[in-house]
N, C-alpha and C positions, 0 to 999 in steps of 0.2 A: 690709642685707640679711642675714638667720638663714641659716647654711649648717648642714646637718645632716652629719658626717663619719663616717664608715663604715660607714653605711646602705647594707645591699645590695642593689643594684640588683634592680627587678623585672623580669620576663621580662616582654615585649610580648603582649597578650591576643591570641590567637591570631584571623585572621579568620575570620567565620563561614563556611562555607562555602556557593561561588555557586551559585544556582540557577540552572539553564539558562533562559532568557526562553520563554515560553508564549504564544504567539500563537492564541486562539481566534477563528474567525471570526463573522459574515463580515467581509470586509478595509473599513477605517472610509473614507470618504469623501478622493480624493488619494491613498489606497494602492495599488499596483497588485497585483491578486489574484495568484494561484501560477497559480491554474487558474481558467477562467473560462467556465461551457459557458452556452448561451446557448440554450434549445429544440431541443435537439439531438432529432434524431430519425432511426431507422435502421429501415427493413423489408427486408425476407427474401421472395422467392418460393420456395413449396415445393411448387408443383405448379403446373401451365397451366391444370388447372379449379378451383383453390382461389385464394382472396383473401390475399392479401401480409400475412404475419405483422409487425407491429409489434412488433420487439422493446425499442427504446430511444423512449416517447413523448413529447415534447416536455418534455423533462428539462432544469431550469436549476441550476445552483450555483455557488455563489463559493467560493474556498478560499484560506484566506491561508499565506504563505509560513511554515512551521515547525510546520504543525498536520498530526496525523495524523487525516486526514479518513476516518472508515468507511463501506462499502456494505453493507447487511444487503438480501437477499432471498431467496425459495424459488427453487430450481431451475428455470429455466428463465424468472425474473423480468426478466434482461435485465442484470443486472449487469456481466457480464463482457462480454456486446458494449458498452457502455459503455468498459470498460478499454479494450478493443483500439478503439476509435474514438479513445479521447485517445493510443492511442501508435502515430495511423495503418495501423495494421494493416486496418482497414476507412473505407471512406468516407462521410461524412455524409449523409442523402438530404434534410436541411433540419435548418437552424440552425446555428449557429459554435461554436469551441472554441478556445480561447487560452490557451497559456501563457506567462509574463510577457509578456504582450501581443504573441507572434507566432501569429500565423494557422496552424492546424496546415498546410490544405490550401493557403493560397497562401506559406506557408515552412515548408515541411514539414523539410528540413533545417536548418533554426537550432531547429525542435522537437524533432527527434533528437539534437541534441544536448545538449538540458536533461533528456532524458528517460531515463528505463530501465522496464524491467520484468522480474516474476518471477510466469511463471504457476504453476497446479496440478501440469500436468507441463510438468516444463524437458525441453529440447530440447541433448542431445548427440551427440556422435557416440561412442557407446557402446564401440567397442573401444581408443578412445584413452585415456590417463590424465587427470584432473583437473587435472594442468599444461598437459598440449597443450591440451586443449580450452579453457583458458585464456589461453595465449598465442599460441594461434590467435586468440580475442577481440581479446587487445590490438592483435596487428597488424591487424586489421581498424579499429581506430581510435588507429591510429600512436602509439603506445606503445612505449615502451622496453622489448625483452622482461624483462629484467634489473628494471628496478624493476617491472614488472608483477607476477613471481614475488613480491620482497619484499612487493609489495601483500596478493595472495593469501593468502601464509603468516602474514600479521601477521589476517589478516580471519579466514579459517577459525579461525585460534590463538581466537583471542574466539567462533566460534563451535564449540569442542570438536571443531576435526580438527586432527589431528595432522599436521604434515611427512612424514610416512613413509607417509600415507595419500596423497599426489600421484599419484603414480607407479603404483598401481595403475588400472588398465580401469576404466572408469565404470559398464560391466556388475556388474561385482562389490560395487559400493557400496550400502547396504541405499537406499531410498527418502529418506527422513531425509538421510544424507549425502551425496546426491543435489541436495537442494534447497538444501540449504545449497551448495552447491560451485556454483546455481545464483546464489544471494544474492551471493557473492563476486563471482562473475563479473559483474549487475548492480554491484557497486559500485565496480567497476574505472576505470569513468569518472567516478567524483566527479557521479552526476545529482544535479539541484537536483530534480527530482520525479523520487521513485520507487514506480513502479506494483504493489504486492504485490496478485496477484489469487489466492485462499484460498492462501497460502504453507505455511501451517500442516495443512492437510486431509491425514490420514494418516500424520501423523510419529507418534514414538510419543512419551509423556509428556518423556522429558529432551530430546530434539529441537525439542519446540514451547517448551517452557519456552527454552530455546537461543536461540532463531527472535526468540518476544517480546523475551526481554531486548534480543538486539541490536537491533531496531527502535527499542526505546526508546533506545538507546546513540549510533545512526545520526540520528534525531531532535536530540537532544538536542546532540550536538559534532558535527555537519556542516551543522546549518541547513537539513536538507533535507522538504520537505515529499513526505509520505507518505500513498498514497489504499491502503486498505487493503479487500481484498473478502474477506470469512470468512463461516463456517458458525458460529462458536465466537460465542456470544454473551456468554460468559465474559473470552473473547478481548476482543471489540470493548467490553466496558466497562473494562479493564484498557489498553487502547490506545489508544483513540479519544476526541480532543477532542471531536469533533463526530460525528454519527450520520445518514444519510440514508438512510431506508428506503423500498424500491423495489419498486413493483407490478404487475404487467401491465407493466410497459415505466415506470410513471409514477413518481416521487417524493411518496410518499405520507406523508412526515413526515420533517421535519430538527430536531436540535438537539443538546444535549450529550446525555450518559447520564442526565444528575441530572435534566434539561431536560424529557428524554422521561418518565420515570419520574414525574416529581412530576405533569406530564401527565395519566397516565392513573391514577393516585390521584386528584387533585382534580375530573377531568371524567368520568371512566368508572368511580369506586368501584372499581378495580381493584388486586390488590399492586403495591407499586412496584418492578417489576423488570423489565430487558426483553425477559423471558420474555411477560410481561404487553403490554407496550407492540406485540410484534410481532403476537401475536395478535390484539390490538386491532386493528391498521391494515393487517392484511391478510391476517386471517380462515382464515391456514395455519399450521400448523407449517415448518420452515429447509427439514426435508427433503422437502416436496411435490414433488411437479413440478406447473410449472404446466398447460404444455401439451405435450401428448408430439408433437404438429406443427411445435412450433421445431428449433432447430435441436440435435443431439443434447449439444451442448458448449456450448451459452448457457447456461451460470448465472449 
C-alpha cells in the first residue's frame, strides 16, 4: 500500500441544497387526499319570488398534501362560497367534502383542528392590539400565552412586521399590516390545510410580495396544503401548483399553469398566457360581476 505523505486534506464537497418535496395532484391511487370535494353544491334563496341561486354547482376536486391549489374566478363565480363550505362556515346542499378523510359534516370538530382560513377582510377586535387579538385566539385553541407570543413575533418578523407594532391598536394599522396579522393568527394553530381567500387583494406591492414569499415558505417548511383564491393571475402563476377555473359555480378547467397555457395555445390558437386561459374558458375578465343577484360577498 502506497501512502502519500503530507498531502493536504481536501475539504468535503458541500452537500447540494435540498429542494422541498413538491407534490402535484391529483393524488395517486392509495394516497389519501388532503382535500376531497365530490359533487359539492350550494344554493342561496335571494327572494321569495325568485329561484334559488346556485353558487356552487356540482364541483369535484382532489388536492394532494403539500400542494398550493389555486381557484380563479370572476366576482360572484362561487369561489369564496366554496372556501366557506370547506371551512364549515356554510353547509352543503349536496355532495361531500373530506379533509384528510374526515367528513366536514359528520366530523366537524376534527376538521376544524386541521384547517384555518384567512379571508380578504380579516376580522379583529379593532380597539385591541395585534398581541391582544392573537392572545385571545391562542386561548381559544388552548395554547400557552407565552409560547403563542413567541410564535407570533417570529411569524410577523418573517412577514416584515416589527415587534414594536404588536401593542398598537389594530385600527391604527394599515390594511396590509392587518392582513399579515391575520395570517399569523391562522398559523398559530399550525394548520395542515390553510385556506387563503384573496389574501393579497388591496395590499401595496411590498406587502403583497412579503405575503407571497411567506406562502411559499409555509408550503415548503410546514408541509402544509394551501388552497388560494386570487384575482391576480401573476400571483396564481407564481404560487400555484395547479389551478381550477370556476365559472357560474362550476369548474370549467383544471391543470398546472403550464398545462393550461399549452392547452389554449394548441387547441384554441391563443397566446400561452393565463389571461388567455381565463378569457377562453370563462368569456369574461376577472373583474366582471357574474350576477348582481348573488350574495354581495360571494366572490
